[in-house]
N, CA, C and O of each residue as an XYZ file, in Angstrom:
288
protein
N       7.339     13.336     18.862
C       7.000     13.769     17.334
C       5.741     13.681     17.010
O       5.138     12.666     17.362
N       5.152     14.555     16.381
C       3.772     14.937     15.961
C       3.356     13.672     14.895
O       4.191     12.942     14.360
N       2.063     13.587     14.728
C       1.643     12.504     13.945
C       1.844     13.129     12.489
O       2.244     12.315     11.657
N       1.651     14.342     12.070
C       1.853     14.557     10.728
C       3.639     14.718     10.238
O       4.056     14.638      9.082
N       4.451     14.953     11.455
C       5.866     14.523     11.004
C       6.033     13.116     10.562
O       6.542     12.713      9.516
N       5.490     12.405     11.586
C       5.502     10.769     11.358
C       5.031     10.423      9.896
O       5.662      9.718      9.108
N       3.995     10.942      9.695
C       3.503     10.724      8.226
C       4.259     11.259      7.104
O       4.651     10.540      6.185
N       4.463     12.467      7.166
C       5.457     12.795      6.278
C       6.776     12.204      6.163
O       7.271     12.113      5.040
N       7.462     11.755      7.269
C       8.686     11.141      7.194
C       8.468      9.679      6.478
O       9.107      9.284      5.503
N       7.535      9.029      7.098
C       7.011      7.497      6.310
C       6.723      7.712      4.783
O       6.879      6.810      3.961
N       6.306      8.929      4.476
C       5.812      9.135      2.861
C       7.252      9.152      2.188
O       7.410      8.359      1.260
N       8.156      9.839      2.491
C       9.635     10.280      2.175
C      10.145      9.145      2.197
O      10.633      8.796      1.122
N      10.254      8.022      3.513
C      10.865      6.892      3.087
C      10.106      6.085      2.374
O      10.913      5.265      1.938
N       8.900      5.757      1.922
C       8.334      5.021      1.017
C       8.798      5.562     -0.327
O       9.260      4.793     -1.170
N       8.688      6.838     -0.542
C       9.295      7.362     -1.795
C      10.564      6.892     -1.989
O      10.672      6.359     -3.094
N      11.679      6.885     -1.264
C      13.163      6.604     -1.267
C      13.129      5.205     -1.469
O      13.711      4.819     -2.482
N      12.561      4.298     -0.717
C      12.606      3.142     -0.770
C      12.213      2.437     -2.514
O      12.797      1.527     -3.101
N      11.106      3.214     -2.942
C      10.705      2.706     -4.178
C      11.577      3.111     -5.328
O      11.628      2.400     -6.332
N      12.365      4.380     -5.212
C      13.340      4.665     -6.228
C      14.303      3.808     -6.142
O      14.464      3.211     -7.207
N      15.165      3.432     -5.136
C      15.979      2.437     -4.827
C      15.850      1.067     -5.088
O      16.811      0.330     -5.312
N      14.537      0.671     -5.061
C      13.909     -0.728     -5.549
C      13.910     -0.896     -7.118
O      14.307     -1.883     -7.738
N      13.333      0.381     -7.681
C      13.690      0.439     -8.979
C      14.744      0.287     -9.775
O      14.875     -0.361    -10.814
N      15.659      1.117     -9.029
C      17.225      1.538     -9.620
C      17.894     -0.008     -9.369
O      18.352     -0.653    -10.313
N      17.889     -0.519     -7.960
C      18.222     -1.711     -7.898
C      17.788     -3.047     -8.254
O      18.362     -4.057     -7.847
N      16.624     -3.054     -9.125
C      16.165     -4.235     -9.433
C      16.576     -4.587    -10.980
O      16.114     -5.490    -11.678
N      17.496     -3.695    -11.292
C      18.244     -4.012    -12.394
C      19.675     -5.017    -12.204
O      20.270     -5.628    -13.092
N      19.974     -4.956    -10.803
C      21.369     -5.556    -10.756
C      20.967     -6.632     -9.657
O      21.578     -7.695     -9.768
N      20.123     -6.556     -8.697
C      19.451     -7.645     -7.843
C      18.059     -7.886     -8.303
O      17.179     -7.084     -8.617
N      18.075     -9.654     -8.255
C      16.728    -10.001     -8.823
C      15.906    -10.239     -8.053
O      15.147    -11.175     -8.305
N      15.742     -9.469     -6.800
C      15.102     -9.559     -5.663
C      13.383     -9.780     -5.869
O      12.655     -8.932     -6.385
N      13.023    -10.824     -5.456
C      11.308    -11.014     -5.563
C      11.477    -12.255     -6.533
O      10.397    -12.827     -6.682
N      12.568    -12.864     -7.269
C      12.763    -14.210     -7.916
C      14.111    -14.704     -7.517
O      15.097    -14.847     -8.240
N      14.000    -14.911     -6.403
C      15.366    -15.591     -6.009
C      14.988    -17.299     -5.903
O      13.839    -17.741     -5.929
N      16.132    -18.056     -5.789
C      15.686    -19.445     -5.657
C      15.413    -20.007     -4.305
O      16.333    -20.057     -3.488
N      14.435    -20.358     -4.060
C      13.522    -20.811     -2.694
C      12.426    -19.873     -2.747
O      11.693    -19.906     -1.758
N      12.156    -19.124     -3.564
C      10.555    -18.481     -3.797
C       9.815    -19.759     -4.042
O      10.283    -20.844     -4.387
N       8.456    -19.397     -3.776
C       7.605    -20.636     -4.186
C       6.679    -20.120     -5.210
O       5.997    -19.103     -5.093
N       6.716    -20.890     -6.195
C       5.802    -20.560     -7.241
C       5.150    -21.524     -8.187
O       5.763    -22.240     -8.979
N       3.946    -21.480     -8.042
C       3.003    -22.448     -8.658
C       2.094    -22.165     -9.420
O       1.065    -21.633     -9.004
N       2.329    -22.524    -10.947
C       1.880    -22.038    -11.899
C       1.154    -23.520    -12.701
O       1.640    -24.599    -13.039
N      -0.216    -22.932    -12.785
C      -1.357    -23.944    -13.626
C      -1.779    -23.275    -14.754
O      -1.146    -22.299    -15.157
N      -2.837    -23.704    -15.357
C      -3.334    -23.243    -16.537
C      -3.869    -21.934    -16.328
O      -3.721    -21.015    -17.133
N      -4.500    -21.847    -15.233
C      -5.391    -20.457    -15.264
C      -5.110    -19.936    -13.816
O      -5.836    -19.167    -13.185
N      -4.209    -20.358    -13.499
C      -3.609    -19.906    -11.854
C      -2.258    -20.060    -11.843
O      -1.525    -20.914    -12.341
N      -1.990    -18.787    -10.988
C      -0.274    -18.464    -10.656
C      -0.284    -18.039     -9.205
O      -0.850    -16.975     -8.952
N       0.360    -18.844     -8.046
C       0.577    -18.626     -6.741
C       2.108    -18.166     -6.789
O       3.031    -18.755     -7.352
N       2.152    -17.072     -6.123
C       3.726    -16.794     -5.670
C       3.821    -16.598     -4.282
O       2.889    -16.038     -3.706
N       4.830    -16.983     -3.648
C       5.115    -16.758     -2.439
C       6.592    -16.461     -2.301
O       7.300    -17.436     -2.551
N       7.287    -15.252     -1.934
C       8.433    -14.944     -1.999
C       9.120    -15.252     -0.779
O       9.450    -14.325     -0.040
N       9.391    -16.512     -0.461
C       9.989    -16.916      1.069
C      11.269    -16.247      1.459
O      11.520    -15.632      2.496
N      12.055    -16.498      0.385
C      13.440    -16.127      0.803
C      13.754    -14.785      0.271
O      14.917    -14.390      0.348
N      12.941    -14.125     -0.201
C      13.067    -12.618     -0.416
C      12.436    -11.835      0.891
O      12.775    -10.737      1.333
N      11.392    -12.751      1.388
C      10.891    -11.907      2.988
C      11.770    -12.134      3.743
O      12.011    -11.201      4.508
N      12.551    -13.272      3.889
C      13.901    -13.482      4.919
C      15.041    -12.431      4.845
O      15.616    -11.884      5.786
N      15.236    -12.271      3.505
C      16.532    -11.296      3.194
C      16.272     -9.880      3.542
O      17.046     -9.045      4.009
N      14.880     -9.771      3.183
C      14.436     -8.225      3.759
C      14.259     -7.975      5.163
O      14.717     -6.999      5.758
N      13.436     -9.086      5.765
C      13.593     -9.067      7.408
C      14.844     -8.978      8.082
O      14.963     -8.319      9.115
N      15.985     -9.736      7.445
C      17.498     -9.692      7.942
C      17.959     -8.053      7.867
O      18.476     -7.469      8.819
N      17.688     -7.462      6.624
C      18.335     -6.403      6.119
C      17.498     -5.031      7.319
O      18.131     -4.188      7.954
N      16.261     -5.170      7.312
C      15.461     -4.224      8.273
C      16.190     -4.454     10.000
O      16.526     -3.635     10.856
N      16.208     -5.658      9.967
C      16.792     -5.817     11.386
C      18.150     -5.337     11.784
O      18.479     -4.880     12.878
N      18.927     -5.527     10.656
C      20.148     -4.637     10.901
C      20.071     -3.525     10.812
O      20.704     -2.869     11.639
N      19.322     -2.855      9.848
C      19.273     -1.337      9.914
C      18.618     -0.625     11.333
O      18.968      0.470     11.773
N      17.613     -1.495     11.917
C      17.107     -1.130     13.122
C      18.219     -1.210     14.348
O      18.360     -0.300     15.165
N      18.892     -2.284     14.352
C      20.166     -2.351     15.348
C      21.156     -1.289     15.108
O      21.741     -0.675     16.001
N      21.307     -1.111     13.822
C      22.489      0.132     13.578
C      21.661      1.623     14.211
O      22.280      2.429     14.906
N      20.442      1.779     13.903
C      19.815      2.892     14.505
C      19.681      2.854     16.010
O      19.827      3.978     16.492
N      19.495      2.096     16.724
C      19.461      1.937     18.110
C      20.631      2.047     18.686
O      20.654      2.630     19.770
N      21.849      1.541     18.142
C      23.280      1.925     18.431
C      23.595      3.371     18.631
O      24.168      3.924     19.570
N      23.077      3.865     17.510
C      23.535      5.322     17.617
C      22.500      6.516     18.348
O      22.854      7.688     18.480
N      21.326      6.050     18.737
C      20.490      6.540     19.482
C      20.682      6.600     21.121
O      20.101      7.360     21.896
N      21.639      5.607     21.423
C      22.090      5.873     22.846
C      22.891      6.895     23.513
O      23.086      6.832     24.727
């Protein structure tokens, strides 16, 4: 596969993910789950979405596993 085809595929995938994220954010509060770290001070806010990262990692791992099953 050539580099331009890979870049076009990645661009299309990012657009699809962005559209899905904006549509599904109304139903799933991804990014503000219990377990995400939030520290708020007067002029400072630190946010680290630990649980959100774990859920996204598991979902992507399952997707890659299914893709590998169909490529055999």
